[in-house]
Structures are given as structure tokens and as C-alpha cells.
C-alpha positions, 0 to 999 in steps of 0.5 A: 571175839578172836573168832569174830575178828578172825571170821570178820577178815575172812568174809572181807578178805573173800568180799575183796577177792570177789569184788576184783573180779568182776571188771573182768566179767564186766568186760565179757559181758560187754564185749559179748553184746556189742554183736548183739546191739549190732545185728539188733540195729540192723535187724530194725533198720529192715522195712516191715513187708507187714506193714508196708504190703506183700507185695507178692500177693494184693491186698485186693486178693485177701478175702473180706472179712465176712466171707473167710469162714463161709468157706470152710466147712468146718467154720 
């Protein structure tokens, strides 16, 4: 019976010690994620050149889909 009580007290102490470390660790994690969020925001706010068409190569220069494999002997 005494060992059970001591084990319960020991487990409670360990849990409380671990619980005191959670808030600083969580704060560090949130501080580390702030630059990641800013970088993702900047990345997502940039225009996507694939959706707008490439300015260096107009769409009229692209081959027709059915003629893509004809010039390639390996196709």
C-alpha cells in the first residue's frame, strides 16, 4: 500500500514537472512559426506565371497536343 501511494505521488510530481515545461515550449514553437507564416503569405500573394501564361513564350508557339509525339522517333 505504501509503495502504491509513493508511486502515485512520484507520478504526480513527474506530470507536474512536465506540465510546467509545456507553455515555454509552446511559446517557442509559435515564435518559430511566425516567419514561416509570413513567408507563406508572401509566396501565396505572388502571381502564378503558369496560370497567366508565360510572358517569354506566347501560347501560339506551343505545339498542338496531337503533334507532340510525331517528331520524336522514340515516342
